[in-house]
N, CA, C and O atoms as CSV, one atom per row, in Angstrom:
chain,resi,resn,atom,element,x,y,z
A,1,THR,N,N,-10.664,-14.060,-16.771
A,1,THR,CA,C,-9.739,-12.842,-16.535
A,1,THR,C,C,-8.498,-13.325,-17.095
A,1,THR,O,O,-7.808,-12.577,-17.788
A,2,ASP,N,N,-8.052,-14.892,-16.772
A,2,ASP,CA,C,-6.859,-15.293,-17.487
A,2,ASP,C,C,-6.804,-15.248,-18.963
A,2,ASP,O,O,-5.700,-15.133,-19.495
A,3,MET,N,N,-7.975,-15.334,-19.749
A,3,MET,CA,C,-7.977,-15.237,-21.067
A,3,MET,C,C,-7.881,-13.867,-21.510
A,3,MET,O,O,-7.348,-13.588,-22.583
A,4,VAL,N,N,-8.425,-12.901,-20.649
A,4,VAL,CA,C,-7.942,-11.304,-21.196
A,4,VAL,C,C,-6.770,-11.282,-20.988
A,4,VAL,O,O,-6.140,-10.864,-21.960
A,5,VAL,N,N,-5.962,-11.642,-19.839
A,5,VAL,CA,C,-4.310,-11.374,-19.729
A,5,VAL,C,C,-3.806,-12.061,-20.672
A,5,VAL,O,O,-2.906,-11.533,-21.326
A,6,HIS,N,N,-4.232,-13.393,-20.997
A,6,HIS,CA,C,-3.386,-14.076,-22.116
A,6,HIS,C,C,-3.411,-13.193,-23.572
A,6,HIS,O,O,-2.408,-12.888,-24.217
A,7,THR,N,N,-4.781,-12.872,-23.911
A,7,THR,CA,C,-5.177,-12.281,-25.097
A,7,THR,C,C,-4.225,-10.784,-25.268
A,7,THR,O,O,-3.980,-10.329,-26.385
A,8,THR,N,N,-3.777,-10.162,-24.074
A,8,THR,CA,C,-3.155,-9.021,-24.034
A,8,THR,C,C,-1.771,-9.273,-24.234
A,8,THR,O,O,-1.105,-8.562,-24.988
A,9,TYR,N,N,-1.248,-10.322,-23.556
A,9,TYR,CA,C,0.128,-10.729,-23.859
A,9,TYR,C,C,0.421,-10.698,-25.194
A,9,TYR,O,O,1.456,-10.204,-25.643
A,10,GLN,N,N,-0.502,-11.237,-25.894
A,10,GLN,CA,C,-0.348,-11.700,-27.405
A,10,GLN,C,C,0.004,-10.287,-28.378
A,10,GLN,O,O,0.344,-10.402,-29.556
A,11,HIS,N,N,-0.114,-9.161,-27.795
A,11,HIS,CA,C,0.030,-8.141,-28.428
A,11,HIS,C,C,1.132,-7.029,-28.077
A,11,HIS,O,O,1.328,-5.935,-28.606
A,12,LEU,N,N,1.885,-7.762,-26.851
A,12,LEU,CA,C,3.085,-6.791,-26.531
A,12,LEU,C,C,3.981,-6.455,-27.969
A,12,LEU,O,O,3.945,-7.180,-28.963
A,13,GLY,N,N,4.757,-5.248,-27.856
A,13,GLY,CA,C,5.466,-4.908,-29.114
A,13,GLY,C,C,4.604,-4.422,-30.282
A,13,GLY,O,O,5.075,-4.054,-31.358
A,14,VAL,N,N,3.154,-4.455,-29.947
A,14,VAL,CA,C,2.615,-3.698,-31.334
A,14,VAL,C,C,2.596,-2.251,-31.314
A,14,VAL,O,O,2.458,-1.633,-30.259
A,15,PRO,N,N,2.755,-1.582,-32.650
A,15,PRO,CA,C,2.994,0.075,-32.558
A,15,PRO,C,C,1.601,0.585,-31.887
A,15,PRO,O,O,0.441,0.180,-31.959
A,16,TYR,N,N,2.300,1.760,-31.136
A,16,TYR,CA,C,1.385,2.758,-30.698
A,16,TYR,C,C,0.782,3.510,-31.818
A,16,TYR,O,O,1.514,4.146,-32.576
A,17,VAL,N,N,-0.645,3.482,-31.998
A,17,VAL,CA,C,-1.352,4.371,-32.991
A,17,VAL,C,C,-2.334,5.226,-32.144
A,17,VAL,O,O,-3.037,4.711,-31.275
A,18,TRP,N,N,-2.352,6.372,-32.391
A,18,TRP,CA,C,-3.494,7.317,-31.729
A,18,TRP,C,C,-4.670,6.979,-32.493
A,18,TRP,O,O,-4.785,7.073,-33.715
A,19,GLY,N,N,-5.670,6.516,-31.537
A,19,GLY,CA,C,-6.889,5.882,-32.297
A,19,GLY,C,C,-7.119,4.541,-32.836
A,19,GLY,O,O,-8.133,4.028,-33.309
A,20,GLY,N,N,-5.783,4.041,-32.626
A,20,GLY,CA,C,-5.777,2.546,-33.105
A,20,GLY,C,C,-6.478,1.460,-32.207
A,20,GLY,O,O,-6.311,1.325,-30.995
A,21,THR,N,N,-7.350,0.658,-33.082
A,21,THR,CA,C,-8.275,-0.319,-32.219
A,21,THR,C,C,-7.685,-1.649,-33.167
A,21,THR,O,O,-8.602,-2.446,-33.366
A,22,SER,N,N,-6.611,-2.003,-33.687
A,22,SER,CA,C,-6.329,-3.125,-34.406
A,22,SER,C,C,-5.029,-3.605,-34.048
A,22,SER,O,O,-4.321,-3.017,-33.230
A,23,THR,N,N,-4.673,-4.726,-34.678
A,23,THR,CA,C,-3.444,-5.364,-34.485
A,23,THR,C,C,-2.288,-4.595,-35.000
A,23,THR,O,O,-1.134,-4.765,-34.606
A,24,ALA,N,N,-2.777,-3.455,-36.203
A,24,ALA,CA,C,-1.975,-2.871,-36.836
A,24,ALA,C,C,-1.315,-1.629,-35.985
A,24,ALA,O,O,-0.264,-1.032,-36.222
A,25,GLY,N,N,-2.202,-1.440,-34.986
A,25,GLY,CA,C,-1.676,-0.517,-33.905
A,25,GLY,C,C,-2.666,-0.204,-32.963
A,25,GLY,O,O,-3.874,-0.326,-33.162
A,26,PHE,N,N,-2.128,0.207,-31.919
A,26,PHE,CA,C,-3.466,0.477,-30.741
A,26,PHE,C,C,-3.160,1.805,-29.872
A,26,PHE,O,O,-1.998,2.022,-29.527
A,27,ASP,N,N,-4.179,2.679,-29.525
A,27,ASP,CA,C,-3.853,3.408,-28.334
A,27,ASP,C,C,-4.212,2.707,-27.143
A,27,ASP,O,O,-4.470,1.515,-27.309
A,28,CYS,N,N,-4.297,3.183,-25.920
A,28,CYS,CA,C,-4.223,2.598,-24.668
A,28,CYS,C,C,-5.687,1.914,-24.691
A,28,CYS,O,O,-5.816,0.696,-24.571
A,29,SER,N,N,-6.630,2.675,-24.834
A,29,SER,CA,C,-8.094,2.164,-24.707
A,29,SER,C,C,-8.305,1.391,-26.032
A,29,SER,O,O,-9.096,0.448,-26.011
A,30,GLY,N,N,-7.761,1.662,-27.016
A,30,GLY,CA,C,-7.800,0.653,-28.319
A,30,GLY,C,C,-7.603,-0.618,-27.922
A,30,GLY,O,O,-8.392,-1.525,-28.190
A,31,LEU,N,N,-6.379,-0.785,-27.161
A,31,LEU,CA,C,-6.037,-2.156,-26.769
A,31,LEU,C,C,-7.102,-2.660,-25.889
A,31,LEU,O,O,-7.763,-3.607,-26.314
A,32,THR,N,N,-7.359,-2.200,-24.790
A,32,THR,CA,C,-8.250,-2.858,-23.917
A,32,THR,C,C,-9.600,-3.074,-24.464
A,32,THR,O,O,-10.250,-4.072,-24.153
A,33,TYR,N,N,-10.106,-2.048,-25.381
A,33,TYR,CA,C,-11.350,-2.312,-26.109
A,33,TYR,C,C,-11.200,-3.747,-26.965
A,33,TYR,O,O,-12.045,-4.638,-26.870
A,34,TYR,N,N,-10.025,-3.847,-27.802
A,34,TYR,CA,C,-9.905,-4.619,-28.560
A,34,TYR,C,C,-9.904,-6.178,-27.808
A,34,TYR,O,O,-10.607,-7.121,-28.173
A,35,VAL,N,N,-9.079,-6.189,-26.845
A,35,VAL,CA,C,-8.922,-7.554,-25.885
A,35,VAL,C,C,-10.141,-7.982,-25.599
A,35,VAL,O,O,-10.472,-9.132,-25.888
A,36,MET,N,N,-11.024,-7.079,-24.962
A,36,MET,CA,C,-12.210,-7.408,-24.387
A,36,MET,C,C,-13.159,-7.983,-25.447
A,36,MET,O,O,-13.915,-8.921,-25.191
A,37,ARG,N,N,-13.089,-7.368,-26.684
A,37,ARG,CA,C,-13.986,-7.767,-27.807
A,37,ARG,C,C,-13.414,-9.196,-28.124
A,37,ARG,O,O,-14.190,-10.135,-28.305
A,38,GLN,N,N,-12.139,-9.346,-28.186
A,38,GLN,CA,C,-11.616,-10.633,-28.437
A,38,GLN,C,C,-12.270,-11.927,-27.536
A,38,GLN,O,O,-12.315,-13.125,-27.814
A,39,ASN,N,N,-12.713,-11.249,-26.448
A,39,ASN,CA,C,-13.167,-12.225,-25.223
A,39,ASN,C,C,-14.774,-12.205,-25.149
A,39,ASN,O,O,-15.433,-12.822,-24.313
A,40,GLU,N,N,-15.280,-11.400,-26.155
A,40,GLU,CA,C,-16.821,-11.218,-26.298
A,40,GLU,C,C,-17.311,-10.587,-25.148
A,40,GLU,O,O,-18.411,-10.966,-24.746
A,41,ILE,N,N,-16.685,-9.639,-24.489
A,41,ILE,CA,C,-17.406,-8.713,-23.660
A,41,ILE,C,C,-17.020,-7.236,-24.248
A,41,ILE,O,O,-15.913,-6.838,-24.611
A,42,ALA,N,N,-18.190,-6.591,-24.231
A,42,ALA,CA,C,-18.286,-5.245,-24.713
A,42,ALA,C,C,-18.160,-3.973,-23.824
A,42,ALA,O,O,-18.978,-3.665,-22.957
A,43,ILE,N,N,-17.144,-3.338,-24.113
A,43,ILE,CA,C,-16.994,-2.129,-23.161
A,43,ILE,C,C,-17.030,-0.700,-24.000
A,43,ILE,O,O,-17.045,-0.716,-25.230
A,44,PRO,N,N,-17.040,0.229,-23.433
A,44,PRO,CA,C,-16.722,1.588,-24.354
A,44,PRO,C,C,-15.363,1.647,-24.838
A,44,PRO,O,O,-14.465,0.881,-24.490
A,45,ARG,N,N,-15.243,2.773,-25.809
A,45,ARG,CA,C,-14.093,2.669,-26.630
A,45,ARG,C,C,-12.924,3.648,-25.779
A,45,ARG,O,O,-11.738,3.349,-25.919
A,46,THR,N,N,-13.211,4.538,-25.112
A,46,THR,CA,C,-12.332,5.545,-24.465
A,46,THR,C,C,-11.896,5.331,-23.004
A,46,THR,O,O,-12.679,4.867,-22.176
A,47,ALA,N,N,-10.849,5.617,-22.756
A,47,ALA,CA,C,-10.453,5.589,-21.343
A,47,ALA,C,C,-11.328,6.112,-20.245
A,47,ALA,O,O,-11.549,5.515,-19.192
A,48,ALA,N,N,-11.769,7.198,-20.563
A,48,ALA,CA,C,-12.839,8.134,-19.906
A,48,ALA,C,C,-14.080,7.355,-19.665
A,48,ALA,O,O,-14.601,7.162,-18.567
A,49,THR,N,N,-14.559,6.860,-21.012
A,49,THR,CA,C,-15.801,6.055,-20.811
A,49,THR,C,C,-15.602,4.638,-20.101
A,49,THR,O,O,-16.474,4.145,-19.385
A,50,GLN,N,N,-14.526,4.106,-20.333
A,50,GLN,CA,C,-14.196,2.586,-19.693
A,50,GLN,C,C,-14.321,3.000,-18.250
A,50,GLN,O,O,-14.933,2.252,-17.488
A,51,TYR,N,N,-13.716,4.295,-17.735
A,51,TYR,CA,C,-13.514,4.401,-16.178
A,51,TYR,C,C,-14.875,4.372,-15.687
A,51,TYR,O,O,-15.161,3.929,-14.575
A,52,GLN,N,N,-15.891,4.938,-16.679
A,52,GLN,CA,C,-17.248,4.968,-15.674
A,52,GLN,C,C,-17.847,3.583,-15.599
A,52,GLN,O,O,-18.953,3.468,-15.070
A,53,LYS,N,N,-17.230,2.530,-16.073
A,53,LYS,CA,C,-18.144,1.064,-16.158
A,53,LYS,C,C,-17.194,0.137,-15.207
A,53,LYS,O,O,-16.039,0.404,-14.874
A,54,GLY,N,N,-17.813,-0.802,-14.917
A,54,GLY,CA,C,-17.251,-1.985,-14.007
A,54,GLY,C,C,-17.240,-1.504,-12.557
A,54,GLY,O,O,-17.797,-0.473,-12.180
A,55,THR,N,N,-16.630,-2.254,-11.862
A,55,THR,CA,C,-16.583,-2.009,-10.461
A,55,THR,C,C,-15.345,-1.247,-10.005
A,55,THR,O,O,-14.242,-1.408,-10.526
A,56,PRO,N,N,-15.572,-0.476,-9.084
A,56,PRO,CA,C,-14.323,0.195,-8.696
A,56,PRO,C,C,-13.598,-0.781,-7.763
A,56,PRO,O,O,-14.279,-1.527,-7.059
A,57,ILE,N,N,-12.165,-0.827,-7.707
A,57,ILE,CA,C,-11.606,-1.708,-6.906
A,57,ILE,C,C,-10.262,-0.919,-6.311
A,57,ILE,O,O,-9.542,-0.219,-7.023
A,58,ALA,N,N,-10.090,-1.099,-5.182
A,58,ALA,CA,C,-8.872,-0.528,-4.428
A,58,ALA,C,C,-7.785,-1.118,-5.026
A,58,ALA,O,O,-7.806,-2.213,-5.589
A,59,LYS,N,N,-6.537,-0.166,-4.867
A,59,LYS,CA,C,-5.488,-0.477,-5.432
A,59,LYS,C,C,-4.891,-1.835,-4.626
A,59,LYS,O,O,-4.128,-2.639,-5.163
A,60,SER,N,N,-5.262,-1.917,-3.570
A,60,SER,CA,C,-4.618,-3.186,-2.624
A,60,SER,C,C,-5.339,-4.319,-3.216
A,60,SER,O,O,-4.767,-5.408,-3.171
A,61,GLN,N,N,-6.523,-4.248,-3.777
A,61,GLN,CA,C,-7.367,-5.490,-4.072
A,61,GLN,C,C,-7.072,-6.052,-5.595
A,61,GLN,O,O,-7.562,-7.096,-6.025
A,62,LEU,N,N,-6.282,-5.275,-6.261
A,62,LEU,CA,C,-6.163,-5.670,-7.763
A,62,LEU,C,C,-5.508,-7.051,-7.957
A,62,LEU,O,O,-4.566,-7.595,-7.380
A,63,GLN,N,N,-6.354,-7.456,-9.003
A,63,GLN,CA,C,-6.223,-8.690,-9.474
A,63,GLN,C,C,-5.804,-8.860,-10.987
A,63,GLN,O,O,-6.210,-7.938,-11.694
A,64,PRO,N,N,-5.185,-9.697,-11.542
A,64,PRO,CA,C,-4.900,-9.852,-12.984
A,64,PRO,C,C,-6.072,-9.575,-13.778
A,64,PRO,O,O,-7.094,-10.207,-13.508
A,65,GLY,N,N,-6.087,-8.688,-14.764
A,65,GLY,CA,C,-7.057,-8.712,-15.793
A,65,GLY,C,C,-8.049,-7.422,-15.340
A,65,GLY,O,O,-8.935,-7.135,-16.145
A,66,ASP,N,N,-7.960,-6.686,-14.189
A,66,ASP,CA,C,-8.450,-5.453,-13.724
A,66,ASP,C,C,-7.697,-4.435,-14.559
A,66,ASP,O,O,-6.500,-4.537,-14.825
A,67,PHE,N,N,-8.634,-3.264,-15.024
A,67,PHE,CA,C,-8.219,-2.259,-15.698
A,67,PHE,C,C,-7.546,-1.209,-14.522
A,67,PHE,O,O,-8.050,-1.038,-13.412
A,68,VAL,N,N,-6.485,-0.647,-14.936
A,68,VAL,CA,C,-5.739,0.680,-14.033
A,68,VAL,C,C,-6.082,1.773,-14.931
A,68,VAL,O,O,-5.957,1.651,-16.150
A,69,PHE,N,N,-6.466,2.731,-14.435
A,69,PHE,CA,C,-6.498,4.034,-15.013
A,69,PHE,C,C,-5.555,5.103,-14.461
A,69,PHE,O,O,-5.149,5.044,-13.300
A,70,PHE,N,N,-5.191,6.136,-15.352
A,70,PHE,CA,C,-4.179,6.983,-14.806
A,70,PHE,C,C,-4.783,8.496,-15.679
A,70,PHE,O,O,-5.306,8.534,-16.792
A,71,GLU,N,N,-4.504,9.620,-14.762
A,71,GLU,CA,C,-4.820,10.811,-14.946
A,71,GLU,C,C,-3.512,11.337,-15.750
A,71,GLU,O,O,-2.475,11.388,-15.088
A,72,THR,N,N,-3.459,11.716,-17.057
A,72,THR,CA,C,-2.211,12.166,-17.812
A,72,THR,C,C,-2.184,13.548,-18.329
A,72,THR,O,O,-1.720,14.508,-17.713
A,73,TYR,N,N,-2.670,13.578,-19.407
A,73,TYR,CA,C,-2.566,14.620,-20.125
A,73,TYR,C,C,-3.910,15.751,-20.079
A,73,TYR,O,O,-3.888,16.875,-20.581
A,74,THR,N,N,-4.844,15.244,-19.480
A,74,THR,CA,C,-6.050,15.975,-19.308
A,74,THR,C,C,-6.939,15.225,-17.972
A,74,THR,O,O,-6.831,14.047,-17.629
A,75,ALA,N,N,-7.648,16.058,-17.474
A,75,ALA,CA,C,-8.447,15.732,-16.195
A,75,ALA,C,C,-9.225,14.743,-16.636
A,75,ALA,O,O,-9.689,14.637,-17.772
A,76,GLY,N,N,-9.430,13.697,-15.334
A,76,GLY,CA,C,-10.068,12.414,-15.700
A,76,GLY,C,C,-9.175,11.344,-16.141
A,76,GLY,O,O,-7.950,11.460,-16.199
A,77,ALA,N,N,-9.877,10.239,-16.468
A,77,ALA,CA,C,-9.221,8.991,-17.029
A,77,ALA,C,C,-8.808,9.349,-18.397
A,77,ALA,O,O,-9.589,9.601,-19.314
A,78,SER,N,N,-7.403,9.352,-18.474
A,78,SER,CA,C,-6.850,9.505,-20.132
A,78,SER,C,C,-6.098,8.381,-20.541
A,78,SER,O,O,-5.934,8.128,-21.735
A,79,HIS,N,N,-5.584,7.620,-19.537
A,79,HIS,CA,C,-4.642,6.440,-19.683
A,79,HIS,C,C,-5.170,5.299,-19.176
A,79,HIS,O,O,-5.638,5.291,-18.037
A,80,VAL,N,N,-5.156,4.152,-19.997
A,80,VAL,CA,C,-5.532,2.873,-19.026
A,80,VAL,C,C,-4.852,1.647,-19.612
A,80,VAL,O,O,-4.548,1.554,-20.801
A,81,GLY,N,N,-4.642,0.746,-18.726
A,81,GLY,CA,C,-3.917,-0.587,-18.883
A,81,GLY,C,C,-4.549,-1.636,-18.008
A,81,GLY,O,O,-5.384,-1.474,-17.119
A,82,ILE,N,N,-3.918,-2.876,-18.487
A,82,ILE,CA,C,-4.524,-4.101,-17.659
A,82,ILE,C,C,-3.518,-4.642,-16.845
A,82,ILE,O,O,-2.382,-4.978,-17.180
A,83,TYR,N,N,-4.087,-4.695,-15.668
A,83,TYR,CA,C,-3.017,-5.113,-14.506
A,83,TYR,C,C,-2.911,-6.761,-14.725
A,83,TYR,O,O,-3.812,-7.544,-15.024
A,84,LEU,N,N,-1.318,-7.053,-14.440
A,84,LEU,CA,C,-0.863,-8.472,-14.739
A,84,LEU,C,C,-0.658,-9.237,-13.358
A,84,LEU,O,O,-0.430,-10.446,-13.317
A,85,GLY,N,N,-0.757,-8.434,-12.243
A,85,GLY,CA,C,-0.196,-8.925,-11.000
A,85,GLY,C,C,1.229,-8.632,-10.730
A,85,GLY,O,O,1.944,-8.163,-11.616
A,86,GLN,N,N,1.664,-8.886,-9.560
A,86,GLN,CA,C,3.015,-8.564,-9.371
A,86,GLN,C,C,3.617,-6.974,-9.642
A,86,GLN,O,O,4.776,-6.739,-9.984
A,87,ASP,N,N,2.618,-6.005,-9.423
A,87,ASP,CA,C,2.912,-4.660,-9.740
A,87,ASP,C,C,3.231,-4.151,-11.221
A,87,ASP,O,O,3.705,-3.051,-11.502
A,88,GLN,N,N,2.854,-5.233,-12.172
A,88,GLN,CA,C,2.882,-4.840,-13.347
A,88,GLN,C,C,1.421,-5.037,-14.139
A,88,GLN,O,O,0.516,-5.849,-13.946
A,89,PHE,N,N,1.583,-3.844,-15.210
A,89,PHE,CA,C,0.557,-3.692,-16.002
A,89,PHE,C,C,0.957,-3.643,-17.382
A,89,PHE,O,O,2.150,-3.426,-17.595
A,90,ILE,N,N,0.068,-3.827,-18.506
A,90,ILE,CA,C,0.447,-3.869,-19.948
A,90,ILE,C,C,-0.502,-2.967,-20.440
A,90,ILE,O,O,-1.686,-2.917,-20.107
A,91,HIS,N,N,0.191,-2.119,-21.407
A,91,HIS,CA,C,-0.715,-0.793,-21.904
A,91,HIS,C,C,0.192,-0.290,-23.371
A,91,HIS,O,O,1.376,-0.521,-23.618
A,92,ALA,N,N,-0.664,0.353,-24.086
A,92,ALA,CA,C,-0.150,0.920,-25.273
A,92,ALA,C,C,0.337,2.282,-24.662
A,92,ALA,O,O,-0.454,3.061,-24.129
A,93,SER,N,N,1.822,2.550,-24.779
A,93,SER,CA,C,2.303,3.503,-24.426
A,93,SER,C,C,2.772,4.511,-25.640
A,93,SER,O,O,3.467,4.147,-26.589
A,94,SER,N,N,2.344,5.640,-25.469
A,94,SER,CA,C,2.633,6.760,-26.829
A,94,SER,C,C,4.093,6.849,-26.477
A,94,SER,O,O,4.876,6.873,-27.427
A,95,GLY,N,N,4.649,6.908,-25.076
A,95,GLY,CA,C,6.031,7.249,-24.802
A,95,GLY,C,C,6.982,6.339,-25.499
A,95,GLY,O,O,7.941,6.741,-26.158
A,96,ALA,N,N,6.665,5.106,-25.318
A,96,ALA,CA,C,7.503,3.919,-25.706
A,96,ALA,C,C,6.953,3.792,-27.313
A,96,ALA,O,O,7.750,3.175,-28.019
A,97,GLY,N,N,5.952,4.180,-27.885
A,97,GLY,CA,C,5.527,3.771,-29.041
A,97,GLY,C,C,5.114,2.546,-29.526
A,97,GLY,O,O,4.915,2.225,-30.697
A,98,LYS,N,N,4.958,1.623,-28.102
A,98,LYS,CA,C,4.226,0.272,-28.445
A,98,LYS,C,C,3.634,-0.271,-27.257
A,98,LYS,O,O,3.573,0.401,-26.227
A,99,VAL,N,N,3.212,-1.394,-27.327
A,99,VAL,CA,C,2.682,-1.985,-26.117
A,99,VAL,C,C,3.553,-2.594,-25.175
A,99,VAL,O,O,4.209,-3.594,-25.472
A,100,ILE,N,N,3.599,-2.069,-24.089
A,100,ILE,CA,C,4.799,-2.623,-23.157
A,100,ILE,C,C,4.242,-3.070,-21.694
A,100,ILE,O,O,3.056,-2.931,-21.398
A,101,ILE,N,N,5.007,-3.506,-20.992
A,101,ILE,CA,C,4.890,-3.828,-19.533
A,101,ILE,C,C,5.566,-2.822,-18.724
A,101,ILE,O,O,6.732,-2.461,-18.888
A,102,SER,N,N,4.697,-2.363,-17.774
A,102,SER,CA,C,5.314,-1.196,-16.943
A,102,SER,C,C,5.090,-1.736,-15.419
A,102,SER,O,O,4.449,-2.748,-15.136
A,103,LYS,N,N,5.702,-0.918,-14.545
A,103,LYS,CA,C,5.502,-1.194,-12.888
A,103,LYS,C,C,4.564,-0.274,-12.502
A,103,LYS,O,O,4.803,0.872,-12.883
A,104,LEU,N,N,3.537,-0.441,-11.838
A,104,LEU,CA,C,2.754,0.474,-10.940
A,104,LEU,C,C,3.357,1.384,-10.283
A,104,LEU,O,O,3.042,2.573,-10.229
A,105,SER,N,N,4.493,0.704,-9.616
A,105,SER,CA,C,5.202,1.636,-8.687
A,105,SER,C,C,6.189,2.607,-9.274
A,105,SER,O,O,6.827,3.405,-8.587
A,106,ASN,N,N,6.272,2.510,-10.427
A,106,ASN,CA,C,7.050,3.492,-11.075
A,106,ASN,C,C,6.582,4.734,-10.848
A,106,ASN,O,O,5.403,5.010,-11.069
A,107,THR,N,N,7.532,5.697,-10.343
A,107,THR,CA,C,7.071,7.317,-10.013
A,107,THR,C,C,6.144,7.852,-10.758
A,107,THR,O,O,5.172,8.390,-10.227
A,108,TYR,N,N,6.306,7.787,-12.272
A,108,TYR,CA,C,4.921,8.405,-13.084
A,108,TYR,C,C,3.635,7.904,-12.820
A,108,TYR,O,O,2.642,8.614,-12.667
A,109,TYR,N,N,3.660,6.488,-12.760
A,109,TYR,CA,C,2.417,5.899,-12.687
A,109,TYR,C,C,1.920,6.154,-11.438
A,109,TYR,O,O,0.701,6.330,-11.424
A,110,THR,N,N,2.509,6.235,-10.332
A,110,THR,CA,C,2.240,6.303,-8.988
A,110,THR,C,C,1.515,7.781,-8.765
A,110,THR,O,O,0.443,7.877,-8.169
A,111,GLN,N,N,2.199,8.879,-9.292
A,111,GLN,CA,C,1.699,10.085,-9.359
A,111,GLN,C,C,0.569,10.392,-10.028
A,111,GLN,O,O,-0.136,11.362,-9.751
A,112,HIS,N,N,0.320,9.482,-11.047
A,112,HIS,CA,C,-0.857,9.700,-12.206
A,112,HIS,C,C,-1.973,8.865,-11.807
A,112,HIS,O,O,-3.088,9.221,-12.188
A,113,TYR,N,N,-1.868,7.852,-11.131
A,113,TYR,CA,C,-2.603,6.616,-10.744
A,113,TYR,C,C,-4.052,7.418,-10.286
A,113,TYR,O,O,-4.070,8.291,-9.418
A,114,LEU,N,N,-5.086,7.018,-10.931
A,114,LEU,CA,C,-6.556,7.500,-10.749
A,114,LEU,C,C,-7.350,6.441,-10.000
A,114,LEU,O,O,-7.833,6.677,-8.893
A,115,GLY,N,N,-7.471,5.350,-10.578
A,115,GLY,CA,C,-8.172,4.049,-9.859
A,115,GLY,C,C,-8.458,2.893,-10.778
A,115,GLY,O,O,-8.069,2.973,-11.943
A,116,ALA,N,N,-9.059,1.895,-10.389
A,116,ALA,CA,C,-9.052,0.809,-11.142
A,116,ALA,C,C,-10.457,0.239,-11.038
A,116,ALA,O,O,-11.216,0.538,-10.116
A,117,ARG,N,N,-10.794,-0.660,-12.098
A,117,ARG,CA,C,-11.984,-1.039,-12.310
A,117,ARG,C,C,-12.002,-2.373,-12.782
A,117,ARG,O,O,-11.240,-2.621,-13.716
A,118,ARG,N,N,-12.871,-3.495,-12.235
A,118,ARG,CA,C,-12.952,-4.670,-12.680
A,118,ARG,C,C,-14.115,-4.853,-13.764
A,118,ARG,O,O,-15.257,-4.475,-13.500
A,119,MET,N,N,-13.852,-5.336,-14.770
A,119,MET,CA,C,-14.821,-5.307,-15.793
A,119,MET,C,C,-15.463,-6.702,-16.125
A,119,MET,O,O,-16.323,-6.869,-16.991
A,120,ILE,N,N,-14.984,-7.586,-15.401
A,120,ILE,CA,C,-15.491,-9.271,-15.653
A,120,ILE,C,C,-16.167,-9.436,-14.305
A,120,ILE,O,O,-16.698,-10.506,-14.007
């Protein structure tokens, strides 16, 4: 999990690109998909299919490297990030237009929080 977190940090500031799965640009699940692939872990491509995998984790049990999912523009998991610890997660944000770090306790993310999965 440390390697997953480390790999994800390397992509801070990469532009947001819808459907993007490379360092030229990522969408939210494109980032998680790419980072896991870099660590030789195969996961599905989309937030919705990633949410079907892994072990469900309670919010109180979150550890760095866990995936956090949000229900945003459509029913079910439509946004995903990687938890970093200390209430922070890293994600490709369409709003910010790039990969950023946000707080889970931010009102928007609290309201849209769906659940977490441990992929490793």
